[in-house]
N, C-alpha and C positions, 0 to 999 in steps of 0.2 A: 217493475219488480215487486211492488207491494201487493198483498192480497186484498180482496174486498172485505168490507165489514158492514154489518147491518146497522141501520140508523136507530137512534133513540130520540125521544122528543127533545131532550135538552141539548143535544149536539148533532142535530140532523145535518147541518151544513158541513160539519167536519167529516162525519161518517159517509155522507153521500159523495163528497169529493174523493174520499179514500176509496169508495167502492168502484169509482171509474178508473182506478189504476190497478193493474194486475201484476202480480209477481211473475217474473220470468225465471225459469230454471236454466236458461241458457248460460253456459259458462265458457269463458274464453280460456283456451289452453295454449300457452306460449312456452317456447323453449326457455328454460332457466339459464341465464348467462352468468349471473353473479350469486351473491348470497340472498337470503330470504327477502322477497319483495315486500314492501310495506303496505299498510292500509291506504297510504296516499295513492299509490298506483292502482290499487283495487278500486278506490273511489273514483279515480280519474277514468278508468275503463268503464265503470258503471255509467258515468255521466256521458261519455262518448257513445256508449252503446244505446243509451236512452235517446240521445239526439239523433243517432242514425236510424233507430227504429221509427221515431216520429217522422223523419224525413221520408223514409221508405213507405210509410203508410199515408203519406200525403197530408199529414196533420199540420195545422198551424195554430198559433196561439189565439184563443177566443178573445175578441175585442167587444166593443159595445154592441155591435151586431155584425153578423156575417151575412153576406149577400149570396144568393144562389137562385138562379132562374126567376128573378123578379121577386123573390121572397127574402125576408130578413128574419134572422134568428136572434131574438132579444133575451137578455137576462135582466129581469126587473126586480127591484126591491122597493117595498113600500110598507107603511104601517097604518093601522086604524086605531085611533085613540078611543073609540067607543067599542065595547064588547058586544053591542047589540048586533044581531044577525043582519038587519037591513043594510048596515054599512058595508059588510062584506058582499052582500047581494048586489048592491049598486055598483061596487067596484068590478065584480065579475061580469056584470052586464056590459061594461065597457069592452071587455074582450069579445063578448058575444056580438056586439054591435059591429065591430071591425072584422068579424069572422076570423079571429085569431085562433090558431090551433095550439092549445096548451100542451106542451110536452111534459112539463113537471110543475108541481105546485106543492109547497111545503111551508110550514110555520116554524119560526125560530124565536128564541128569547131575544128581545130587543137589545141592541147595544147601548141604547139611551133610555133606560126606564125612567118614568116620571113618578114622583111621589112615592118611591119605594115599591111601586108595583111592577111586576114583571110583564110589561106589555109585549105583544107579539109583533114580530116582523115577518112579512110575507116575502117569499121568493118564488117568482114565476119565470119559467123559461117557455117562451112561446114563439110561434112562427106566424108572421103577418105579412101582408103585401108591402113591398118596399115603399110605395108611395104613401102609405098610411102610418108610417112609423112616428113622425113628429106629432100628428094629430092624435094618435092613440095615447101617447105619453102626456100630451096636454090635457086630454079628457080624463086620464087617470088622476092627474093632479087635482082635479076638481072634487074628487070623491075620496082621495087618500092623502096621506101625509108622507113627507120624506121620500118622495118618489125619485128613484135614481136608476139609471141603466149602467151596468158595469159588467166586467168579465167575471165569471165565476172562478174564484180562487181554487186551485187544485194543489194538492200536496200528497206526499207519499204516506202510505199506510204506516202506522207504528203501533206497537203493543200498548194496550191500556192497562192490562192486568199482568202480574208477574207470570201467571200460567201461560200467557200468550207468547212467552219467550220460546215455547215449544215450536212456534212457527218461524222463529228466527234461526234457521238452520241452512241458509244458502251458502254453500262452500265454494271457494275458489280452488279449483283442482289443478292449476297449472304446475304445482310442485308435488303432486301426488306421485308416489313411487310406481303406481301402475301406469302413469301417463308420461311422466318426465324422464326422458332417457338419461339426463345428467344427474338424477337423484342417486345417491350412493346405494340405495336398495333396489334400484330398477332391475338388476340382473339376479336378485336374490329372492327366489319364490317363497322361501321359508319366511323371510322378513315380511314380504308383501302379504302373505296369509295371516301372519301375526298382526300386522297393522289393521287388516280388515276386521279381524276378530275384536280387537280393542275399539275400533271405530264403530262397530255395531252397538257397543254399549251406549255410546253417545246418541246414536240414531234412535234407540229404543227408550232412552231416558225421558221421563216426564218430570216437570218442575215439581219439587216437593218430595220426591221419592229419595230414598237413600241412594247414594252413588255406589254402584257395584264395585267391589274391590278387584284389583288385578294382581294375580300372582306373577311377579316378575321373574324372569329366568336369570340364571347366574351370569349369562353374557350381558344382559341388560343392566344388571346391578354393577357389573364391572365397568361398563360405559359410564354409568352414573358416578361411580366411585372416582374415576379418573378426573372427570370434570369437577366434581364436588371438592375434592382434595386440593386441586390446583387453584380454584377460585377462592376457597375459604382462606387460604394463606394470603391472598392478595387483598381481600376485603379490609383487613386491618389498616391498610395504608391508603386505599383507593375509594372505599365505599363511604357514603355519608353515615353519620352516627345513628340515624333512625333505622337504616337498613341493618346495621351491625347489631343494634339492640334487639330488633325484631327477629333477626336470624338466630340469635341465642335462645330466644323464647321458643322458636319453632323447633330447635334442637331439643329443648326441654319437654315440650308438650305435644309435638306432632311427629315424633320419630325421625326427624332430620338427622342423618348420619351418613358417613361414607358407605356403609353396608346396607342401607335401607332406603328404598324409594318411597317417600311418603304417599299415603292414600288420600285421594281427593276428599273423601267423606270426612276424614279426621281434620284435614286442613279447613274445610268449609265450616265445620262446627266451631273450630277455634276462632276463625275470622268473624263469624256471626256473633259470638259472645264478646269479642274484643272490640270490633269496630263497626259491626252491622253489615259488613260485606259477606258474601258467600260465593262459592264457585259452583259451576255445573260443567259436566263433561261436554266436549265438542270433538267432532271427528276429524277436524283439520283446520285449514285457514279459512276463517269465516269472512263473509263479505263485510265491507267497511260499515255499511248502514246497520246491518244486524248486530255486529259486534258493539258498535257505539250505543245502540239502543239498549243493550243489556246492562250497560253501565248506569243508565238512568235508574235502574232498579237496585243498584248496588250489587249487581251480579257480574262476576268475571268468568268468562268462558275459558275453560282450561282443557288442554289435550291431556290424554293419559298415556299415549304411546311414547316411546323413547327413540331417539335418533339411531341411525345404523352404526353398528360397532366399528365399521371401517373408518368412520369420520367422527370421533368423539368430540372434537373441539369445534365442529361446524355442522349446522343443519340448514338446508335450504327452506325449511318451513318451521313453524312453531312446534315445539315438543315439550314434554313435561320438564325437561332440564331448564329450558328457557322460562317456563311459567313458574315453576316452584322455586328456582334460585333467583330469578330476576324480578318477577312481579309480586309474588305472595309476601315476601318480607315487608315491602312498602305498604301493601294492603293491610298488613297486620299492625302497622304503626299508627297509633291514634293521632299523632300530630299531623302526619301526612294525610291520613284518611279524613280527618275532621277539620284541620286547620283552625283550632279554637284555643290556642295557647293563651294563658292568662299570666300577666307579669305584674310584679310589684304589689302583690296581695299577700299579706302576712298570715292571715287566719286561714287554715286549711279548709274549714267548712264553708267560708265565704268563697274561697277559690273554686270549690266544687260547684256551688250554686251558680256563680258567675259563668263558669265553664258551660253549664247546661243552658243558661240563657243565651250565650253566644252561639251555641250549637243550633239553637232554634233559628237563628238568623243567617247561618252559614251553610253552604252546601259543599260536601266533599269534592276535592279536585277532580277525581275520576267522574263523579256523578254530574258535575257541572258540564263536562263535555258531552256526556250521555244525554242529559236533558236537552241541551242545545241542539242535538242531532235529530230529535223527534220531529218528523214532518218537515225537516229542513230541505232546501233545494239541493240538487246534486252538486252544484258549485260550492255550497257551504259545507256539505259533507266532505268534500275534498280538502277544504281549508281546515276543518276540524281534525281531519285525519293527519294533516301536516303538523298541526299543533300537538297532537298526540305523539307523533313521531319524534319531534324535537324536545319533548318533555318526558312523557311516561316511558318512552323507549330509549332516548339518547340525551336525557337532561343532565346538566351539571349544576351544582349549587355551591355557594360560598359558606364555609363553616370554619370558625376560629382562624380566620386569615388564610385559609387554604381552599383550593378547589377540590370538591369531592363529587363522586358520581351517584346519581339516584335513579337513572334510567335503566330499565330492565334489559334492554338490548346491550348495554355496556356491562351490567353486572352478571350477565350470563355468557359473556364472551371475553376470554382472557386477552386475546390480541387487541380487540378494540378498546377494552378497559385501559390497558397500558397506553395505547395510542392517544386516547382522549385526554389524558393528563400529562402527555409529553409536550415538547415544544413544537411539534409538527403542525397540528391543526390550528385554525383560527378560532378564537372564542369571542363571542359577542354577548352583550347584555340582552336579556329576554325582553322582547317587545312583541306582543301577540300579532299586531298588524303586520310587522315585518316577517315574523316566523311563519304566519299562515300562508305566505306566498314564496317562502324560501325554497329554492330547488334542493332536492335531497339526493343522496347517493345510496344505491342499494347493490352496487357491484363491488364496492371496496369500502374502506373506512370513510367515515364522514370527514370532509375537509373543514366543516364549520360546525361548532357546537354552541348552544345558547346557555348562558349561566344565569341562574336565578339568585337574586339577592337573598331570598328566603322563600320557603314554601308559601307562607301567607301572602307575601308580596306578589308572587306569581299567580296565586289564586285570585287576588283582588283584580289584577290586570286582566286575567282571563274572564272573570265575571263581567267586567266592563265591556270586554270584547263581545261576549255572547249576547249581551242585551241589544246589540246592533244588528243581530241576525233577523232578517225580515220574515215574519210569519203572521198570519191573521189571528194569532192566538198566542198565549203563553202556556206553560205547563208547570205543574207542581207535583212532586212525589209525596204521596200519603203513606208514611211508614206504618200506620196502623192497619191499613188494608193492602199494603204492597201494590198500590195501583197509581196510575197517572191521572191526575185531574186536569182537564183542559179548561183553561181560564179564557173564555171567549166573550164574557160580558161582565159588567161591573158588579153584579150581584154575587157572582162566584168569587170574585176577588175580595169583596167585602166579607163574605163568610170565612174565607181563608184568614183574613186579618183578625177577625173576631176569635178564631181558634187560637192564633198566636197570642192575642191579647189575654185570653183566659189562662194560657200556660204561663205567661209572664206574670200575671197577677198571683198565681199560686206560688211561683218561685220567689217573687218579691216579698210576699207575706212570710215565707219561710226564712228569707234573708233577714227580715226585720226581727223575727223571733230569736234568731241565733246571734245576731250582731250585739 
């Protein structure tokens, strides 16, 4: 599925691996049986499709070397501690001596730099006679250091700059009203035409532009009004306090009311100023990998169309009712977005500075999942999607001795919101290792919900979980450039720590002045 990306000198290994993977626009269209299918199933289908494609193409995982017609294909890594050209010349002479055919040669920053110097590591992929493999490697070790043969690690392409979210537009069309015969709007040509018109806004949108406004019809506003009025009355008893407080702010600042469907541009501006998140339009149900990648940049993909008037309380796919009533209020809450609460501090000015210091060291809940998804395996994408499903979509939490809802799937569905807090379903303590493999239900209400002790507790558990996701690198979001930095050698990590150290020094000095 990923697109190819050009290499740069600092991250050639990552970009080259990415370039060997191509995005596929193939989309599975299945008949919808129940309510809207989740990211989990989308991720699962992507993983199954990728495995099937690899099997069909006769591909196998690359190991130390592959044998074919008496030839071996080797992936070699080595380093030269001397920058003088003869050292490289002698090493390349080894390949010439054994008549090795070099398919690829590149340099990379060493993972083990010495004396603070950014030594180079060489990667060579070559073809050599099978009988010469061991001798070639032995000869190479006499002129180079840290010689090893290994498989070249491959991973999925992911956006590095926020503008590259324009490439994250792969839709799952199984619930599209043009294709899904069970969609309420399938037999309504006027609705389908309207959906296409609004969807085209998202397809043409480029990151950074103002989001075009939609003039909603009276019928669409009536659908919104019915859902809005019904859910708003229920929020006072069933929604978490953070959702309630943010909802009132949205009514005050973003035009939330029974008679008005908020515009995404207004919502995005409000979120950006309040929590650093923003929204961008999307034409439908986005693939799991693309959707999660956008969260890494604190961008939430939002639909602008509204569900069919014949089914106001249910939609087989995400629509602006689900996004604006379910997701946006939580995104607008600083506690949920940042998880940087400060307790037992009396002085207000000290509280603000301490809050800033903690925010440097914490990652927003949504963004944690997004960052963990970048370059992750298909299996890990499925697990992250499951975690997203049981938290962001259907999460419950404890507040003041009661269970409240914070999941958007609950807060945008009257029936399931009531069900989730009744005596019918089973409720379990949130444990990411258990949640990540928990079977989910997308044809009726969930039989199991997971309850968070607090947002901060859930975030800490999630942070510990994502550190165990295996990738040949880590990633860091740079809020100054809205870009992703790939941390694949110690020098980059050291620079990142120095940046945080400088920020902490400024804030600590300010704290000392005010204290």
